[in-house]
gemmi code that builds the backbone of each chain (N, CA, C; Angstrom):
import gemmi

chains = {
    "A": [
        ("MET", (105.738, 65.919, 101.154), (104.665, 66.673, 100.478), (103.788, 65.715, 99.663)),
        ("ASN", (102.479, 65.712, 99.945), (101.611, 64.806, 99.192), (101.237, 65.401, 97.831)),
        ("LYS", (100.527, 64.593, 97.053), (100.234, 64.978, 95.666), (99.402, 66.265, 95.587)),
        ("ARG", (98.468, 66.398, 96.548), (97.580, 67.566, 96.557), (98.396, 68.843, 96.781)),
        ("GLU", (99.271, 68.794, 97.779), (100.092, 69.981, 98.074), (101.036, 70.304, 96.927)),
        ("GLU", (101.569, 69.240, 96.301), (102.462, 69.415, 95.149), (101.741, 70.153, 94.028)),
        ("LEU", (100.494, 69.722, 93.784), (99.687, 70.322, 92.726), (99.378, 71.786, 93.049)),
        ("ILE", (99.052, 72.052, 94.306), (98.735, 73.425, 94.729), (99.960, 74.327, 94.558)),
        ("GLN", (101.139, 73.813, 94.950), (102.374, 74.594, 94.784), (102.626, 74.894, 93.314)),
        ("SER", (102.400, 73.883, 92.481), (102.611, 74.047, 91.034), (101.644, 75.090, 90.467)),
        ("ILE", (100.367, 75.034, 90.915), (99.369, 76.024, 90.459), (99.794, 77.425, 90.883)),
        ("LYS", (100.241, 77.548, 92.139), (100.657, 78.853, 92.669), (101.791, 79.443, 91.843)),
        ("LYS", (102.809, 78.611, 91.588), (103.987, 79.088, 90.842), (103.599, 79.490, 89.418)),
        ("THR", (102.854, 78.611, 88.741), (102.474, 78.884, 87.359), (101.596, 80.122, 87.269)),
        ("ALA", (100.641, 80.240, 88.202), (99.736, 81.397, 88.193), (100.514, 82.685, 88.442)),
        ("HIS", (101.511, 82.633, 89.338), (102.288, 83.846, 89.631), (103.112, 84.270, 88.412)),
        ("THR", (103.768, 83.285, 87.761), (104.555, 83.603, 86.563), (103.648, 84.162, 85.468)),
        ("SER", (102.503, 83.512, 85.269), (101.566, 83.977, 84.228), (101.032, 85.359, 84.562)),
        ("PHE", (100.825, 85.626, 85.867), (100.336, 86.950, 86.292), (101.339, 88.035, 85.896)),
        ("VAL", (102.624, 87.793, 86.209), (103.661, 88.783, 85.885), (103.722, 89.005, 84.373)),
        ("LEU", (103.733, 87.894, 83.614), (103.819, 88.004, 82.151), (102.609, 88.720, 81.568)),
        ("SER", (101.423, 88.388, 82.079), (100.208, 89.001, 81.508), (100.122, 90.486, 81.839)),
        ("ILE", (100.615, 90.880, 83.022), (100.590, 92.309, 83.364), (101.570, 93.080, 82.477)),
        ("ILE", (102.754, 92.486, 82.249), (103.728, 93.133, 81.348), (103.116, 93.270, 79.944)),
        ("ALA", (102.517, 92.165, 79.453), (101.898, 92.187, 78.119), (100.769, 93.204, 78.067)),
        ("ALA", (99.971, 93.283, 79.146), (98.840, 94.222, 79.181), (99.333, 95.664, 79.108)),
        ("VAL", (100.369, 95.973, 79.884), (100.895, 97.348, 79.891), (101.446, 97.705, 78.505)),
        ("LEU", (102.206, 96.761, 77.913), (102.780, 97.018, 76.579), (101.679, 97.224, 75.545)),
        ("MET", (100.660, 96.355, 75.600), (99.566, 96.458, 74.618), (98.782, 97.750, 74.786)),
        ("LEU", (98.479, 98.103, 76.043), (97.719, 99.338, 76.286), (98.524, 100.552, 75.830)),
        ("ALA", (99.830, 100.571, 76.175), (100.661, 101.707, 75.785), (100.795, 101.780, 74.266)),
        ("GLY", (101.073, 100.619, 73.655), (101.212, 100.563, 72.200), (99.930, 100.977, 71.494)),
        ("GLY", (98.811, 100.445, 71.969), (97.504, 100.744, 71.358), (97.147, 102.215, 71.466)),
        ("LEU", (97.357, 102.776, 72.683), (97.033, 104.199, 72.882), (97.947, 105.080, 72.040)),
        ("GLY", (99.234, 104.699, 71.974), (100.194, 105.460, 71.166), (99.818, 105.442, 69.695)),
        ("LEU", (99.483, 104.246, 69.215), (99.121, 104.105, 67.796), (97.839, 104.868, 67.482)),
        ("LEU", (96.883, 104.828, 68.430), (95.621, 105.549, 68.221), (95.861, 107.053, 68.176)),
        ("ALA", (96.713, 107.527, 69.094), (97.024, 108.963, 69.122), (97.721, 109.371, 67.832)),
        ("TYR", (98.652, 108.532, 67.367), (99.378, 108.825, 66.123), (98.413, 108.860, 64.940)),
        ("THR", (97.497, 107.889, 64.907), (96.531, 107.807, 63.799), (95.624, 109.038, 63.768)),
        ("VAL", (95.166, 109.434, 64.954), (94.259, 110.591, 65.013), (95.018, 111.883, 64.661)),
        ("ALA", (96.272, 111.960, 65.131), (97.016, 113.211, 64.942), (97.642, 113.339, 63.549)),
        ("SER", (97.898, 112.194, 62.882), (98.603, 112.267, 61.583), (97.734, 112.945, 60.527)),
        ("LYS", (98.434, 113.531, 59.529), (97.720, 114.267, 58.484), (97.034, 113.310, 57.526)),
        ("THR", (95.961, 113.776, 56.910), (95.290, 112.951, 55.905), (96.080, 113.020, 54.612)),
        ("GLY", (95.818, 112.136, 53.667), (96.543, 112.071, 52.399), (96.487, 113.361, 51.612)),
        ("THR", (95.321, 113.987, 51.608), (95.166, 115.217, 50.812), (95.911, 116.372, 51.471)),
        ("GLU", (95.906, 116.376, 52.824), (96.655, 117.421, 53.528), (98.141, 117.305, 53.215)),
        ("GLN", (98.609, 116.049, 53.198), (100.027, 115.805, 52.929), (100.386, 116.246, 51.519)),
        ("SER", (99.564, 115.810, 50.560), (99.902, 116.119, 49.165), (99.779, 117.608, 48.898)),
        ("SER", (98.798, 118.260, 49.547), (98.635, 119.696, 49.286), (99.773, 120.493, 49.921)),
        ("SER", (100.266, 120.017, 51.083), (101.364, 120.749, 51.697), (102.679, 120.445, 50.991)),
        ("ALA", (102.813, 119.217, 50.479), (104.059, 118.857, 49.817), (104.189, 119.522, 48.448)),
        ("SER", (103.090, 119.608, 47.754), (103.171, 120.204, 46.417), (102.067, 121.242, 46.270)),
        ("ALA", (102.223, 122.284, 46.985), (101.181, 123.303, 46.999), (101.117, 124.050, 45.661)),
        ("ASP", (102.271, 124.191, 45.031), (102.287, 124.978, 43.785), (101.892, 124.141, 42.569)),
        ("GLU", (102.043, 122.818, 42.703), (101.765, 121.968, 41.533), (100.273, 121.707, 41.374)),
        ("GLU", (99.877, 121.522, 40.165), (98.465, 121.189, 39.911), (98.343, 119.673, 39.815)),
        ("GLU", (97.367, 119.144, 40.501), (97.175, 117.685, 40.448), (95.805, 117.364, 39.892)),
        ("THR", (95.729, 116.221, 39.301), (94.430, 115.826, 38.728), (93.536, 115.318, 39.853)),
        ("ASP", (92.233, 115.293, 39.639), (91.266, 114.813, 40.640), (91.450, 113.328, 40.939)),
        ("ASP", (91.844, 112.580, 39.888), (92.019, 111.124, 40.062), (93.118, 110.823, 41.071)),
        ("THR", (94.236, 111.511, 40.946), (95.362, 111.267, 41.856), (94.977, 111.637, 43.286)),
        ("GLU", (94.267, 112.720, 43.430), (93.830, 113.164, 44.762), (92.932, 112.120, 45.413)),
        ("ASP", (91.974, 111.630, 44.617), (91.050, 110.600, 45.142), (91.791, 109.340, 45.544)),
        ("GLU", (92.771, 108.993, 44.706), (93.556, 107.780, 44.967), (94.334, 107.930, 46.271)),
        ("ASP", (94.979, 109.085, 46.425), (95.751, 109.362, 47.648), (94.857, 109.322, 48.873)),
        ("ARG", (93.705, 109.923, 48.712), (92.739, 110.013, 49.815), (92.246, 108.619, 50.232)),
        ("ALA", (91.936, 107.809, 49.214), (91.452, 106.448, 49.498), (92.532, 105.624, 50.178)),
        ("LYS", (93.773, 105.784, 49.688), (94.892, 105.038, 50.262), (95.100, 105.453, 51.726)),
        ("SER", (95.074, 106.757, 51.950), (95.274, 107.297, 53.290), (94.150, 106.858, 54.230)),
        ("ALA", (92.916, 106.870, 53.718), (91.767, 106.456, 54.534), (91.885, 104.984, 54.913)),
        ("GLY", (92.307, 104.161, 53.944), (92.496, 102.737, 54.192), (93.524, 102.503, 55.282)),
        ("LYS", (94.642, 103.263, 55.198), (95.714, 103.122, 56.198), (95.218, 103.556, 57.577)),
        ("THR", (94.456, 104.649, 57.596), (93.927, 105.161, 58.874), (93.035, 104.120, 59.533)),
        ("THR", (92.128, 103.523, 58.728), (91.229, 102.497, 59.278), (92.023, 101.326, 59.828)),
        ("GLU", (93.014, 100.914, 59.041), (93.841, 99.764, 59.433), (94.552, 100.045, 60.760)),
        ("ARG", (95.161, 101.230, 60.844), (95.904, 101.600, 62.057), (94.969, 101.728, 63.262)),
        ("ALA", (93.840, 102.401, 63.053), (92.899, 102.604, 64.167), (92.325, 101.275, 64.637)),
        ("THR", (92.032, 100.375, 63.674), (91.516, 99.048, 64.034), (92.539, 98.285, 64.863)),
        ("THR", (93.794, 98.320, 64.410), (94.863, 97.634, 65.150), (95.000, 98.235, 66.551)),
        ("ALA", (94.951, 99.577, 66.617), (95.123, 100.258, 67.910), (94.020, 99.866, 68.887)),
        ("VAL", (92.761, 99.896, 68.413), (91.636, 99.548, 69.305), (91.733, 98.076, 69.725)),
        ("GLY", (92.128, 97.219, 68.762), (92.320, 95.798, 69.065), (93.373, 95.606, 70.142)),
        ("MET", (94.477, 96.352, 70.032), (95.556, 96.252, 71.029), (95.072, 96.722, 72.399)),
        ("ILE", (94.300, 97.810, 72.421), (93.792, 98.327, 73.705), (92.874, 97.284, 74.352)),
        ("MET", (91.994, 96.686, 73.513), (91.069, 95.685, 74.065), (91.813, 94.444, 74.544)),
        ("ASN", (92.829, 94.033, 73.772), (93.649, 92.880, 74.202), (94.354, 93.194, 75.513)),
        ("GLY", (94.836, 94.422, 75.621), (95.499, 94.853, 76.857), (94.561, 94.782, 78.044)),
        ("ALA", (93.309, 95.236, 77.817), (92.315, 95.199, 78.901), (92.019, 93.756, 79.304)),
        ("ILE", (91.892, 92.877, 78.287), (91.630, 91.453, 78.588), (92.795, 90.864, 79.385)),
        ("MET", (94.016, 91.179, 78.941), (95.211, 90.656, 79.640), (95.254, 91.165, 81.083)),
        ("MET", (94.825, 92.398, 81.274), (94.827, 92.987, 82.624), (93.839, 92.217, 83.528)),
        ("VAL", (92.636, 91.983, 83.000), (91.617, 91.249, 83.782), (92.108, 89.828, 84.087)),
        ("VAL", (92.678, 89.179, 83.052), (93.187, 87.811, 83.231), (94.339, 87.815, 84.244)),
        ("GLY", (95.189, 88.835, 84.161), (96.310, 88.958, 85.093), (95.836, 89.054, 86.534)),
        ("LEU", (94.797, 89.854, 86.753), (94.270, 90.013, 88.117), (93.644, 88.706, 88.620)),
        ("MET", (93.006, 87.964, 87.656), (92.446, 86.655, 88.024), (93.568, 85.720, 88.466)),
        ("LEU", (94.659, 85.735, 87.686), (95.793, 84.861, 88.008), (96.421, 85.232, 89.349)),
        ("LYS", (96.418, 86.542, 89.652), (96.978, 86.999, 90.930), (96.170, 86.392, 92.092)),
        ("ARG", (94.837, 86.443, 91.943), (93.983, 85.899, 93.009), (94.201, 84.398, 93.166)),
        ("ILE", (94.369, 83.708, 92.007), (94.604, 82.260, 92.065), (95.940, 81.970, 92.745)),
        ("SER", (96.973, 82.755, 92.386), (98.303, 82.496, 92.960), (98.322, 82.783, 94.460)),
        ("GLU", (97.506, 83.734, 94.894), (97.467, 84.060, 96.326), (96.679, 83.032, 97.141)),
        ("SER", (95.619, 82.464, 96.497), (94.773, 81.540, 97.264), (95.295, 80.105, 97.219)),
        ("GLY", (95.998, 79.756, 96.152), (96.538, 78.399, 96.052), (95.566, 77.393, 95.474)),
        ("THR", (94.340, 77.797, 95.218), (93.384, 76.925, 94.529), (92.760, 77.730, 93.388)),
        ("PRO", (92.528, 77.093, 92.250), (91.937, 77.867, 91.153), (90.474, 78.219, 91.399)),
        ("PHE", (89.867, 77.530, 92.362), (88.432, 77.724, 92.570), (88.122, 78.820, 93.591)),
        ("VAL", (88.522, 80.026, 93.233), (88.144, 81.204, 94.020), (87.046, 81.917, 93.232)),
        ("PRO", (86.175, 82.694, 93.881), (85.083, 83.326, 93.118), (85.603, 84.291, 92.043)),
        ("LEU", (85.565, 83.834, 90.806), (86.098, 84.635, 89.697), (85.072, 84.827, 88.586)),
        ("ALA", (83.806, 84.515, 88.878), (82.785, 84.537, 87.829), (82.703, 85.899, 87.145)),
        ("LYS", (82.796, 86.972, 87.941), (82.672, 88.325, 87.393), (83.824, 88.622, 86.419)),
        ("SER", (85.033, 88.261, 86.832), (86.203, 88.501, 85.973), (86.094, 87.691, 84.683)),
        ("PHE", (85.617, 86.450, 84.798), (85.435, 85.619, 83.607), (84.419, 86.263, 82.667)),
        ("ASN", (83.320, 86.764, 83.246), (82.280, 87.385, 82.424), (82.797, 88.635, 81.722)),
        ("ILE", (83.583, 89.438, 82.455), (84.124, 90.669, 81.856), (85.051, 90.321, 80.694)),
        ("SER", (85.973, 89.362, 80.919), (86.902, 89.025, 79.832), (86.167, 88.363, 78.664)),
        ("ALA", (85.122, 87.572, 78.953), (84.347, 86.956, 77.871), (83.633, 88.026, 77.047)),
        ("ALA", (83.070, 89.021, 77.750), (82.367, 90.105, 77.042), (83.349, 90.920, 76.199)),
        ("LEU", (84.529, 91.192, 76.762), (85.539, 91.951, 76.012), (85.990, 91.180, 74.773)),
        ("LEU", (86.179, 89.878, 74.957), (86.625, 89.044, 73.840), (85.552, 88.986, 72.748)),
        ("ALA", (84.303, 88.860, 73.168), (83.207, 88.824, 72.186), (83.083, 90.173, 71.482)),
        ("ALA", (83.282, 91.254, 72.252), (83.185, 92.606, 71.654), (84.304, 92.846, 70.655)),
        ("GLU", (85.404, 92.139, 70.833), (86.531, 92.335, 69.917), (86.199, 91.859, 68.504)),
        ("SER", (85.097, 91.129, 68.358), (84.699, 90.675, 67.030), (84.275, 91.845, 66.142)),
        ("THR", (83.734, 92.887, 66.758), (83.229, 94.000, 65.948), (83.846, 95.349, 66.312)),
        ("VAL", (84.042, 95.593, 67.601), (84.401, 96.935, 68.074), (85.649, 97.530, 67.396)),
        ("PRO", (86.777, 96.780, 67.275), (87.957, 97.410, 66.665), (87.708, 97.927, 65.247)),
        ("SER", (87.095, 97.101, 64.409), (86.899, 97.540, 63.019), (85.875, 98.668, 62.928)),
        ("TRP", (84.859, 98.622, 63.797), (83.837, 99.673, 63.782), (84.423, 100.987, 64.284)),
        ("LEU", (85.175, 100.909, 65.377), (85.779, 102.143, 65.903), (86.844, 102.671, 64.942)),
        ("GLY", (87.586, 101.731, 64.313), (88.591, 102.120, 63.312), (87.944, 102.876, 62.165)),
        ("SER", (86.812, 102.364, 61.720), (86.084, 103.023, 60.634), (85.533, 104.373, 61.097)),
        ("LEU", (85.107, 104.425, 62.362), (84.566, 105.676, 62.906), (85.641, 106.768, 62.917)),
        ("VAL", (86.867, 106.364, 63.275), (87.981, 107.320, 63.274), (88.172, 107.867, 61.857)),
        ("THR", (88.126, 106.974, 60.868), (88.298, 107.387, 59.467), (87.160, 108.316, 59.032)),
        ("ILE", (85.935, 107.971, 59.420), (84.777, 108.799, 59.041), (84.922, 110.197, 59.642)),
        ("VAL", (85.276, 110.247, 60.929), (85.419, 111.544, 61.604), (86.557, 112.348, 60.975)),
        ("LYS", (87.638, 111.654, 60.667), (88.826, 112.340, 60.152), (88.656, 112.807, 58.705)),
        ("PHE", (88.048, 111.958, 57.889), (87.931, 112.280, 56.463), (86.583, 112.896, 56.106)),
        ("GLY", (85.684, 112.845, 57.057), (84.391, 113.498, 56.838), (83.462, 112.763, 55.907)),
        ("SER", (83.812, 111.564, 55.500), (82.895, 110.803, 54.653), (82.999, 109.320, 54.981)),
        ("ALA", (81.922, 108.613, 54.698), (81.902, 107.187, 55.019), (82.186, 106.341, 53.777)),
        ("GLU", (82.661, 107.012, 52.717), (82.827, 106.273, 51.455), (84.161, 105.552, 51.358)),
        ("GLN", (85.211, 106.201, 51.886), (86.537, 105.631, 51.662), (87.131, 104.990, 52.921)),
        ("GLY", (87.738, 103.850, 52.725), (88.502, 103.194, 53.785), (87.695, 102.584, 54.924)),
        ("VAL", (86.380, 102.597, 54.804), (85.564, 102.074, 55.907), (85.395, 100.565, 55.753)),
        ("GLN", (85.801, 99.833, 56.793), (85.671, 98.367, 56.762), (85.011, 97.919, 58.055)),
        ("MET", (83.730, 97.659, 58.015), (83.042, 97.205, 59.221), (82.870, 95.689, 59.132)),
        ("THR", (83.659, 94.978, 59.898), (83.616, 93.516, 59.824), (83.148, 92.912, 61.151)),
        ("VAL", (82.684, 91.682, 61.065), (82.315, 90.937, 62.276), (83.149, 89.658, 62.284)),
        ("ASN", (84.027, 89.550, 63.272), (84.903, 88.396, 63.342), (84.293, 87.364, 64.298)),
        ("LEU", (83.673, 86.346, 63.700), (82.903, 85.400, 64.527), (83.756, 84.549, 65.462)),
        ("GLN", (85.042, 84.388, 65.131), (85.862, 83.531, 66.001), (86.013, 84.127, 67.401)),
        ("PHE", (85.976, 85.466, 67.484), (86.070, 86.103, 68.803), (84.793, 85.849, 69.623)),
        ("VAL", (83.654, 85.842, 68.936), (82.379, 85.535, 69.613), (82.438, 84.126, 70.174)),
        ("PHE", (82.970, 83.215, 69.352), (83.099, 81.813, 69.761), (84.017, 81.687, 70.983)),
        ("PHE", (85.186, 82.367, 70.920), (86.120, 82.304, 72.053), (85.499, 82.942, 73.309)),
        ("GLY", (84.739, 84.009, 73.105), (84.050, 84.662, 74.219), (83.078, 83.708, 74.894)),
        ("LEU", (82.341, 82.952, 74.058), (81.379, 81.978, 74.591), (82.097, 80.885, 75.380)),
        ("ILE", (83.236, 80.443, 74.845), (84.013, 79.401, 75.540), (84.491, 79.932, 76.898)),
        ("LEU", (84.942, 81.188, 76.906), (85.418, 81.789, 78.164), (84.266, 81.930, 79.160)),
        ("PHE", (83.084, 82.282, 78.652), (81.902, 82.400, 79.511), (81.561, 81.042, 80.127)),
        ("LEU", (81.635, 80.001, 79.268), (81.368, 78.636, 79.749), (82.395, 78.233, 80.809)),
        ("LEU", (83.667, 78.588, 80.560), (84.718, 78.297, 81.541), (84.413, 78.982, 82.878)),
        ("GLY", (83.878, 80.194, 82.783), (83.487, 80.933, 83.980), (82.434, 80.185, 84.768)),
        ("ARG", (81.458, 79.603, 84.034), (80.393, 78.838, 84.696), (80.992, 77.581, 85.346)),
        ("ILE", (81.913, 76.937, 84.625), (82.555, 75.724, 85.168), (83.327, 76.077, 86.442)),
        ("PHE", (84.026, 77.208, 86.411), (84.777, 77.641, 87.589), (83.836, 77.981, 88.750)),
        ("SER", (82.662, 78.538, 88.421), (81.686, 78.833, 89.484), (81.258, 77.538, 90.171)),
        ("TYR", (81.041, 76.502, 89.353), (80.672, 75.200, 89.908), (81.820, 74.658, 90.762)),
        ("GLY", (83.053, 74.837, 90.257), (84.235, 74.414, 91.004), (84.334, 75.130, 92.341)),
        ("THR", (83.961, 76.424, 92.346), (83.988, 77.201, 93.588), (83.007, 76.617, 94.608)),
        ("LEU", (81.825, 76.221, 94.100), (80.830, 75.596, 94.993), (81.376, 74.311, 95.607)),
        ("LEU", (82.004, 73.484, 94.737), (82.575, 72.226, 95.223), (83.685, 72.492, 96.237)),
        ("GLN", (84.485, 73.534, 95.952), (85.573, 73.898, 96.859), (85.022, 74.288, 98.225)),
        ("GLN", (83.922, 75.056, 98.189), (83.293, 75.491, 99.441), (82.787, 74.284, 100.237)),
        ("GLU", (82.193, 73.327, 99.502), (81.718, 72.100, 100.156), (82.877, 71.333, 100.779)),
        ("ALA", (83.986, 71.259, 100.024), (85.167, 70.549, 100.523), (85.744, 71.262, 101.746)),
        ("ASP", (85.710, 72.605, 101.718), (86.233, 73.371, 102.868), (85.366, 73.192, 104.111)),
        ("ASP", (84.051, 72.971, 103.885), (83.128, 72.795, 105.014), (83.113, 71.362, 105.543)),
        ("THR", (83.817, 70.474, 104.831), (83.892, 69.080, 105.288), (85.116, 68.912, 106.177)),
        ("VAL", (84.895, 68.359, 107.392), (86.036, 68.214, 108.310), (86.471, 66.751, 108.389)),
    ],
    "B": [
        ("MET", (68.876, 71.137, 110.461), (69.156, 69.730, 110.155), (68.904, 68.865, 111.396)),
        ("ALA", (68.498, 67.629, 111.141), (68.134, 66.742, 112.250), (69.324, 66.003, 112.852)),
        ("ILE", (70.494, 66.187, 112.260), (71.697, 65.532, 112.807), (72.369, 66.485, 113.798)),
        ("ILE", (72.577, 66.010, 115.007), (73.193, 66.855, 116.041), (74.545, 66.254, 116.444)),
        ("ILE", (75.530, 67.091, 116.560), (76.860, 66.633, 116.973), (76.958, 66.733, 118.500)),
        ("ARG", (77.280, 65.621, 119.143), (77.379, 65.580, 120.610), (78.836, 65.502, 121.071)),
        ("LEU", (79.701, 66.103, 120.272), (81.127, 66.021, 120.564), (81.467, 66.674, 121.911)),
        ("ASP", (80.831, 67.808, 122.181), (81.130, 68.530, 123.435), (80.806, 67.659, 124.664)),
        ("ARG", (79.698, 66.895, 124.548), (79.275, 66.042, 125.666), (80.294, 64.923, 125.909)),
        ("VAL", (80.709, 64.266, 124.799), (81.676, 63.164, 124.916), (83.024, 63.696, 125.417)),
        ("MET", (83.395, 64.865, 124.921), (84.665, 65.473, 125.352), (84.635, 65.803, 126.844)),
        ("ALA", (83.480, 66.301, 127.305), (83.338, 66.634, 128.726), (83.410, 65.371, 129.580)),
        ("ASP", (82.773, 64.285, 129.077), (82.820, 62.999, 129.797), (84.261, 62.511, 129.954)),
        ("ARG", (85.037, 62.681, 128.869), (86.437, 62.188, 128.879), (87.403, 63.237, 129.457)),
        ("LYS", (86.863, 64.415, 129.793), (87.671, 65.538, 130.290), (88.829, 65.862, 129.334)),
        ("MET", (88.442, 66.006, 128.057), (89.459, 66.277, 127.053), (89.220, 67.666, 126.433)),
        ("SER", (90.302, 68.415, 126.294), (90.144, 69.766, 125.724), (90.171, 69.687, 124.190)),
        ("LEU", (89.785, 70.787, 123.578), (89.743, 70.862, 122.104), (91.150, 70.721, 121.516)),
        ("ASN", (92.113, 71.388, 122.174), (93.498, 71.316, 121.701), (94.029, 69.891, 121.740)),
        ("GLU", (93.767, 69.233, 122.855), (94.221, 67.846, 123.035), (93.636, 66.947, 121.942)),
        ("LEU", (92.315, 67.087, 121.759), (91.628, 66.247, 120.774), (92.133, 66.532, 119.356)),
        ("SER", (92.334, 67.809, 119.052), (92.799, 68.147, 117.697), (94.180, 67.554, 117.429)),
        ("GLU", (95.013, 67.513, 118.472), (96.341, 66.893, 118.321), (96.218, 65.396, 118.090)),
        ("LEU", (95.328, 64.761, 118.850), (95.150, 63.311, 118.719), (94.515, 62.926, 117.381)),
        ("VAL", (93.550, 63.728, 116.952), (92.814, 63.417, 115.715), (93.628, 63.799, 114.479)),
        ("GLY", (94.420, 64.852, 114.619), (95.241, 65.285, 113.480), (94.525, 66.233, 112.552)),
        ("ILE", (93.534, 66.955, 113.076), (92.905, 68.015, 112.269), (93.038, 69.339, 113.031)),
        ("SER", (92.848, 70.431, 112.314), (93.091, 71.737, 112.945), (92.030, 72.054, 114.009)),
        ("ASN", (92.459, 72.936, 114.912), (91.561, 73.427, 115.962), (90.290, 74.043, 115.382)),
        ("VAL", (90.512, 74.804, 114.313), (89.403, 75.526, 113.661), (88.363, 74.550, 113.134)),
        ("ASN", (88.851, 73.499, 112.451), (87.927, 72.506, 111.880), (87.194, 71.730, 112.967)),
        ("LEU", (87.923, 71.417, 114.037), (87.294, 70.675, 115.135), (86.229, 71.546, 115.819)),
        ("SER", (86.549, 72.828, 115.932), (85.593, 73.766, 116.522), (84.338, 73.886, 115.646)),
        ("LYS", (84.563, 73.903, 114.318), (83.438, 73.932, 113.363), (82.530, 72.730, 113.577)),
        ("LEU", (83.174, 71.569, 113.751), (82.419, 70.329, 113.944), (81.643, 70.382, 115.264)),
        ("LYS", (82.307, 70.884, 116.306), (81.713, 70.919, 117.640), (80.494, 71.841, 117.690)),
        ("THR", (80.605, 72.954, 116.982), (79.506, 73.928, 117.003), (78.437, 73.652, 115.940)),
        ("GLY", (78.630, 72.583, 115.184), (77.630, 72.203, 114.182), (77.690, 73.036, 112.911)),
        ("LYS", (78.815, 73.729, 112.699), (78.945, 74.561, 111.496), (79.476, 73.793, 110.285)),
        ("ALA", (80.027, 72.596, 110.539), (80.545, 71.785, 109.427), (79.373, 71.156, 108.679)),
        ("SER", (79.468, 71.096, 107.349), (78.343, 70.529, 106.591), (78.502, 69.030, 106.359)),
        ("ALA", (79.725, 68.519, 106.521), (79.952, 67.083, 106.337), (81.170, 66.648, 107.141)),
        ("ILE", (81.224, 65.330, 107.397), (82.371, 64.789, 108.135), (82.929, 63.574, 107.384)),
        ("ARG", (84.249, 63.532, 107.268), (84.871, 62.398, 106.565), (84.875, 61.178, 107.498)),
        ("PHE", (84.791, 59.979, 106.877), (84.875, 58.756, 107.676), (86.203, 58.703, 108.420)),
        ("SER", (87.264, 59.180, 107.772), (88.600, 59.137, 108.398), (88.630, 60.009, 109.656)),
        ("THR", (87.946, 61.180, 109.607), (87.898, 62.059, 110.786), (87.092, 61.411, 111.902)),
        ("LEU", (85.931, 60.830, 111.499), (85.062, 60.179, 112.487), (85.793, 59.010, 113.149)),
        ("ASN", (86.515, 58.279, 112.325), (87.308, 57.143, 112.809), (88.340, 57.626, 113.836)),
        ("ALA", (89.037, 58.719, 113.505), (90.078, 59.245, 114.401), (89.477, 59.773, 115.701)),
        ("ILE", (88.310, 60.404, 115.598), (87.644, 60.941, 116.804), (87.215, 59.802, 117.721)),
        ("CYS", (86.603, 58.754, 117.109), (86.150, 57.612, 117.909), (87.322, 56.915, 118.585)),
        ("ARG", (88.461, 56.835, 117.870), (89.651, 56.196, 118.444), (90.188, 57.034, 119.617)),
        ("ALA", (90.231, 58.371, 119.398), (90.779, 59.261, 120.429), (89.888, 59.310, 121.663)),
        ("LEU", (88.582, 59.277, 121.468), (87.647, 59.408, 122.597), (87.163, 58.046, 123.111)),
        ("ASN", (87.605, 56.983, 122.408), (87.215, 55.624, 122.761), (85.676, 55.510, 122.854)),
        ("CYS", (85.027, 55.861, 121.772), (83.556, 55.833, 121.738), (83.049, 55.318, 120.386)),
        ("GLN", (81.761, 55.229, 120.239), (81.131, 54.798, 118.986), (80.655, 56.030, 118.210)),
        ("PRO", (80.531, 55.912, 116.874), (80.031, 57.060, 116.093), (78.701, 57.595, 116.617)),
        ("GLY", (77.849, 56.678, 117.110), (76.545, 57.071, 117.636), (76.623, 57.947, 118.881)),
        ("ASP", (77.778, 57.874, 119.577), (77.941, 58.733, 120.764), (78.217, 60.178, 120.354)),
        ("VAL", (78.810, 60.313, 119.177), (79.213, 61.648, 118.698), (78.110, 62.280, 117.849)),
        ("ILE", (77.441, 61.423, 117.057), (76.396, 61.935, 116.149), (75.042, 61.411, 116.598)),
        ("GLU", (74.055, 62.291, 116.619), (72.717, 61.879, 117.057), (71.672, 62.379, 116.056)),
        ("TYR", (70.675, 61.540, 115.815), (69.596, 61.944, 114.909), (68.341, 62.264, 115.710)),
        ("THR", (67.769, 63.440, 115.478), (66.483, 63.754, 116.122), (65.471, 64.113, 115.036)),
        ("GLU", (64.246, 63.690, 115.246), (63.179, 63.947, 114.261), (62.963, 65.452, 114.116)),
        ("ASP", (62.994, 65.878, 112.867), (62.768, 67.299, 112.592), (61.281, 67.519, 112.358)),
        ("GLU", (60.647, 68.319, 113.205), (59.205, 68.525, 113.038), (58.932, 69.529, 111.923)),
        ("GLY", (57.966, 69.176, 111.079), (57.544, 70.120, 110.041), (58.331, 70.031, 108.747)),
        ("SER", (59.472, 69.348, 108.778), (60.246, 69.263, 107.528), (59.928, 67.959, 106.827)),
        ("PRO", (59.757, 67.985, 105.481), (59.431, 66.767, 104.763), (60.590, 65.781, 104.799)),
        ("GLU", (60.235, 64.507, 104.600), (61.237, 63.434, 104.670), (62.298, 63.631, 103.599)),
        ("GLY", (63.547, 63.477, 103.987), (64.650, 63.551, 103.017), (65.248, 64.923, 102.879)),
        ("SER", (64.574, 65.945, 103.416), (65.149, 67.296, 103.286), (65.929, 67.638, 104.534)),
        ("ASP", (66.818, 68.721, 104.406), (67.566, 69.068, 105.603), (67.131, 70.332, 106.239)),
    ],
}
model = gemmi.Model(1)
for chain_id, residues in chains.items():
    chain = gemmi.Chain(chain_id)
    for i, (resn, *xyz) in enumerate(residues, 1):
        res = gemmi.Residue()
        res.name, res.seqid = resn, gemmi.SeqId(i, " ")
        for name, pos in zip(("N", "CA", "C"), xyz):
            atom = gemmi.Atom()
            atom.name, atom.element = name, gemmi.Element(name[0])
            atom.pos, atom.b_iso = gemmi.Position(*pos), 0.0
            res.add_atom(atom)
        chain.add_residue(res)
    model.add_chain(chain)
structure = gemmi.Structure()
structure.add_model(model)
structure.setup_entities()
């Protein structure tokens, strides 16, 4: 076996193992994220809890506001984590399918530009979407945008998205070179 | 392109089949067929060397250049 074939075998094996691992991770993340999101949406708000727990007792307005703010903060946090997990799961799924194609072809230079672009866009969107959607869940649930809303922009995800997009372009160039090599006899 | 592959002509002269030549040259039937029909975009020196050895000919017998009318110099 020459060096080229050795390298191709190694790529095939590594890509197949990574494909299996990424699909398992994707399924776990998607299931976990959806479960957490469903739990967050279905769980009672702080005021509902306190009113049902102590319906006969009189509470001051300050305590109610405090409970409500705490509950809203937790809801945003949970919803943000859930959306982040769902998006990570989707990215892992796309990456897993890319790895499957690589493991089947034996060369990394198969046309994967679209998959690279999708995962880059998802990664870049992860900079804002989880926290915004998390806050949206809190707004819808609590009926106000005052408590627990945290709309952040995480620039490192944009940066990683750009790097992935660039990698996609590099792979596209590699695909062209591969095609040229395949056409050379 | 102005480069024409004359492999079929040389093979006919030597009465050699594609299978025979592919075995002697050490490249696949498919690739040799690509070369014969002009579908290959490039040829390695090692392949050309093996073909010339197998057919006992010169590279010029296999590859021919003809002037391309209407195309500017240097383009394909």
